[in-house]
C-alpha positions in Angstrom: 0.0 0.0 -0.1 1.3 3.1 -0.9 0.4 7.2 -1.4 0.1 6.5 -5.3 -3.4 5.1 -4.6 -6.5 6.9 -5.9 -9.8 6.9 -4.0 -12.1 7.7 -7.1 -15.2 10.2 -6.4 -18.6 9.0 -7.2 -18.8 10.9 -10.4 -15.7 8.8 -12.1 -17.0 7.1 -15.0 -18.5 3.9 -13.6 -18.6 0.4 -14.9 -21.8 -0.7 -12.8 -23.8 -0.5 -9.8 -24.5 -3.1 -7.5 -28.0 -3.7 -5.9 -28.6 -6.4 -3.2 -32.3 -7.2 -3.4 -34.6 -7.9 -0.4 -36.5 -11.3 0.1 -39.1 -12.6 2.4 -37.0 -13.2 5.2 -35.3 -9.5 5.6 -36.9 -6.9 7.7 -38.9 -5.6 4.6 -41.0 -8.9 4.7 -44.3 -7.0 5.9 -44.3 -4.6 2.7 -42.0 -6.5 0.4 -44.0 -5.8 -2.6 -43.5 -1.9 -1.9 -39.9 -2.6 -1.5 -39.6 -4.5 -4.7 -41.2 -1.5 -6.4 -38.6 0.8 -5.3 -35.7 -1.4 -6.2 -37.3 -2.3 -9.4 -37.4 1.7 -10.3 -33.8 2.1 -9.1 -32.8 -1.0 -11.5 -34.4 0.6 -14.3 -33.1 3.8 -14.0 -29.3 2.2 -13.8 -29.7 -0.7 -16.1 -30.7 1.7 -18.7 -27.2 3.9 -18.4 -24.6 1.3 -17.2 -24.2 -2.4 -16.1 -26.2 -3.4 -12.9 -25.3 -6.2 -10.7 -28.1 -7.6 -8.8 -27.3 -9.8 -5.7 -30.0 -11.9 -4.0 -30.8 -15.1 -2.2 -33.7 -15.5 -4.4 -32.5 -14.7 -7.7 -35.1 -16.4 -9.9 -37.7 -14.3 -8.2 -35.8 -11.1 -9.0 -35.5 -12.3 -12.7 -39.3 -12.3 -12.8 -39.7 -8.9 -11.2 -37.0 -7.5 -13.7 -38.0 -9.3 -16.7 -38.9 -6.3 -18.7 -35.6 -4.2 -18.0 -32.7 -3.7 -20.3 -31.3 -7.4 -19.3 -28.2 -6.9 -21.6 -26.8 -4.6 -19.0 -27.9 -7.1 -15.6 -25.7 -9.3 -14.0 -27.7 -11.7 -11.5 -25.9 -13.1 -8.7 -27.4 -15.8 -6.2 -25.7 -15.2 -3.1 -27.3 -15.3 0.5 -28.0 -11.9 2.0 -29.0 -10.7 5.4 -30.1 -7.4 4.2 -30.1 -4.8 1.2 -27.6 -2.4 2.2 -25.1 -2.6 -0.7 -23.5 0.7 0.2 -22.2 -0.7 3.5 -21.2 -4.2 2.6 -20.1 -3.8 -0.9 -16.5 -3.5 -2.0 -14.7 0.0 -2.0 -12.7 0.6 -5.1 -9.2 2.2 -5.3 -6.8 2.6 -8.3 -3.2 1.9 -7.9 -1.1 2.3 -11.0 -4.3 2.2 -12.9 -5.1 -1.1 -11.5 -8.6 -1.3 -9.6 -8.2 -2.8 -6.2 -11.4 -3.8 -4.5 -11.1 -3.3 -0.7 -13.0 -5.6 1.4 -13.6 -4.2 4.8 -15.3 -6.0 7.8 -19.2 -5.0 8.0 -20.5 -5.8 11.2 -24.3 -4.5 11.0 -23.2 -1.0 12.1 -21.5 -1.8 15.3 -23.2 -5.1 16.1 -26.6 -3.9 16.0 -28.0 -6.2 13.3 -27.1 -9.6 11.9 -24.6 -9.3 8.9 -22.8 -12.7 8.7 -24.2 -13.2 5.1 -23.8 -9.5 4.0 -20.2 -9.5 5.0 -19.3 -12.5 2.7 -20.8 -11.1 -0.4 -17.9 -9.1 -1.8 -15.7 -12.3 -1.5 -18.4 -14.5 -3.0 -18.8 -11.9 -6.0 -15.1 -12.6 -6.4 -15.6 -16.2 -6.4 -18.1 -16.0 -9.0 -15.7 -14.6 -11.2 -17.8 -11.1 -11.9 -14.9 -8.7 -12.0 -12.1 -8.4 -14.5 -9.0 -10.6 -14.0 -7.1 -7.3 -13.6 -8.9 -6.7 -10.5 -7.4 -7.2 -7.1 -9.3 -8.3 -4.1 -7.8 -6.9 -0.9 -9.3 -8.0 2.4 -9.0 -5.8 5.3 -11.4 -7.8 7.6 -9.8 -6.7 10.8 -11.0 -3.1 10.1 -14.8 -2.1 10.2 -15.7 0.2 7.5 -18.9 1.1 5.5 -19.1 2.6 2.1 -21.8 5.2 3.6 -19.4 6.4 6.3 -16.9 8.0 3.8 -17.0 10.6 0.9 -14.0 11.3 -1.6 -13.7 14.3 -3.6 -11.5 12.2 -5.9 -8.5 14.7 -5.2 -7.1 13.5 -2.0 -9.7 14.7 0.5 -12.0 12.3 2.6 -15.2 13.4 4.4 -16.3 11.6 7.4 -18.1 11.8 10.7 -16.5 11.1 14.0 -20.0 9.9 15.8 -19.6 6.9 13.0 -16.0 6.0 12.8 -15.1 6.7 16.4 -18.4 4.9 17.9 -18.6 1.6 19.9 -18.3 -1.7 18.5 -16.5 -0.7 15.2 -12.9 -0.2 15.8 -12.5 0.2 19.7 -9.1 0.3 20.5 -7.9 2.5 17.9 -7.4 6.0 18.4 -8.4 8.5 15.8 -4.8 9.1 14.8 -4.8 5.3 13.9 -8.0 5.4 12.2 -6.6 8.3 10.1 -3.4 6.5 9.3 -5.3 3.5 8.3 -7.6 5.2 6.0 -4.5 7.2 4.5 -3.0 4.3 3.7 -5.5 1.7 2.3 -7.4 4.4 0.5 -4.6 6.9 -0.8 -6.1 9.9 1.1 -4.1 13.0 2.3 -6.6 15.2 3.9 -9.2 13.8 6.2 -12.2 16.2 7.1 -13.9 15.3 10.3 -17.5 16.3 11.1 -18.1 16.4 14.8 -21.9 17.4 14.6 -24.9 16.2 12.6 -27.4 13.6 12.9 -30.9 12.5 11.6 -33.4 10.9 14.0 -33.9 7.5 13.1 -30.6 6.8 11.8 -29.2 3.3 12.7 -25.7 4.3 11.2 -24.2 6.5 13.9 -24.6 9.5 11.2 -23.3 8.1 8.2 -21.7 11.2 6.0 -23.8 10.1 2.9 -27.0 11.2 5.1 -25.7 14.7 5.9 -23.2 16.0 3.3 -22.0 14.8 -0.1 -19.2 16.1 -2.6 -21.0 16.9 -5.9 -17.7 17.8 -7.6 -13.9 18.5 -6.5 -15.1 22.0 -5.1 -18.8 21.6 -4.1 -20.6 20.0 -1.0 -24.2 19.7 -0.8 -25.5 19.3 2.9 -28.7 18.9 4.6 -30.1 22.1 6.4 -32.9 22.6 8.9 -34.6 25.8 8.7 -36.9 25.2 11.4 -35.8 26.5 14.9 -38.3 24.3 16.7 -37.0 20.9 14.8 -34.6 18.8 17.0 -32.0 18.7 14.1 -32.0 22.5 13.9 -29.0 23.0 16.5 -26.7 20.2 15.3 -27.2 20.8 11.7 -26.4 24.6 12.4 -23.0 23.5 13.9 -22.6 21.2 11.3 -22.9 23.7 8.7 -20.4 25.8 10.5 -17.8 23.1 10.2 -18.3 22.5 6.8 -17.6 26.3 6.0 -14.1 25.6 7.6 -13.1 22.7 5.3 -10.6 23.1 2.9 -9.2 21.0 0.0 -5.7 20.1 -0.5 -4.8 23.5 -2.1 -6.1 25.1 1.0 -9.4 26.4 -0.7 -12.9 26.2 0.8 -15.5 24.3 -1.0 -18.7 25.7 -2.4 -21.5 24.8 -0.1 -25.2 24.3 -1.3 -27.7 23.6 1.2 -30.3 21.2 0.8 -33.8 21.3 2.8 -34.3 18.7 5.4 -38.3 17.1 4.6 -40.7 17.8 6.8 -41.1 15.0 9.8 -42.2 11.7 8.4 -43.5 9.0 10.7 -44.3 5.5 10.6 -45.3 3.5 13.3 -45.3 6.5 15.5 -41.3 6.7 14.7 -40.0 9.7 13.0 -38.0 8.4 10.0 -34.6 9.8 8.5 -35.5 11.2 5.3 -32.7 13.2 3.6 -32.2 14.2 0.2 -28.3 13.8 0.7 -28.8 9.9 -0.1 -28.6 10.4 -3.7 -26.6 8.4 -6.2 -24.6 9.6 -9.1 -24.3 7.4 -12.2 -23.2 7.5 -15.7 -24.9 10.8 -17.2 -27.6 11.1 -14.4 -28.3 11.7 -10.7 -30.9 9.6 -9.0 -32.8 11.5 -6.3 -34.7 10.1 -3.5 -38.1 11.7 -2.9 -40.5 11.2 -0.1 -44.0 12.6 -1.0 -42.8 15.5 1.0 -43.5 19.2 0.2 -39.9 19.8 -0.2 -39.2 17.2 -3.1 -39.8 19.8 -5.6 -37.4 22.2 -4.0 -34.8 19.5 -3.8 -35.2 18.5 -7.2 -34.6 22.0 -8.7 -31.6 22.4 -6.3 -29.9 19.3 -7.9 -30.6 20.4 -11.4 -28.6 23.8 -10.7 -25.8 21.4 -9.1 -25.8 18.7 -11.8 -26.5 20.9 -14.9 -25.1 18.3 -17.3 -26.8 15.4 -16.0 -30.4 13.9 -15.9 -32.0 14.4 -12.7 -34.2 11.3 -11.9 -36.4 11.3 -9.0 -37.2 8.0 -7.0 -39.8 7.4 -4.4 -38.0 6.3 -1.4 -40.5 6.4 1.0 -40.5 2.7 1.8 -36.8 2.5 2.0 -36.8 5.3 5.0 -38.9 2.7 6.9 -35.9 0.6 7.4 -33.8 3.7 8.1 -32.0 4.1 5.1 -32.4 5.6 1.5 -31.3 5.6 -2.2 -27.6 5.7 -1.8 -27.5 3.1 1.1 -28.7 0.3 -1.2 -26.4 0.8 -3.8 -22.8 0.6 -4.6 -21.2 2.0 -7.8 -18.0 0.4 -9.0 -15.8 2.6 -11.4 -14.6 1.6 -15.0 -12.4 -0.9 -15.5 -13.7 -3.5 -12.7 -15.8 -5.3 -15.5 
């Protein structure tokens, strides 16, 4: 491992995106048909523009659900899965001397909150099934817990993370912040780590994943969730987070351009407030998939994304069902850059 590694940003040209599809024995069982519809809509948008890898325990059922999609762009893999959060159990790709390396970190159910024994094996099983190009290296880091939703790369040597997540219990206890920084710098080729000390969403199980709060849109732009309601419990923490973002600088010592995204009005299910966030979007080739929630704020958010990503198509996806399980669109997907297939 050396400093020549590059951790590409999400807007780097992609080879494919991974979806891990729910089945009847997942937590989606009570509303599986609604989850299927949301996953179908995501799959359709992706497979029209690039390759899509679909992983599921019951792949024949998924084939029937997706039979009318662009099958030339879909790779089906039957692999056992506990749940569906590909962002966190999927492989994380870096380049070293232009060769793709897929890093396989330990996934332990967000600090031992939920079963993850099957999901933790999916990346290795994908390699065993020879999905990836022979040029791709699998590099296991199974003594270090890391989820894809907890890190954001600007593609130019800077990484944005939250201390709530990376320093939480049951992940990498025993390691200091310096230890964590050094490990990330070595494995990802990062030079500059930007730590957010504040920011959270009620109902979030991940201990404040960065992809629910603030995201890089290009090398110089960060969009982030802003709460305009002073009476909302999020208001103070997100305001402090905004001030932290204003202090962030890239490797050239320049501040980022900051673009606020509205926080959807409170959404509840069975009396529980859900972690709805527009920051959980996915950049793919030629488009951006934006989660919507049947909220009065959806239209405002879509217009903001159109201004940020003026050269890409903006595709709204109703993710109301996803937030019942405390995640959203970015959480159920993992992109792989050009060169892995």
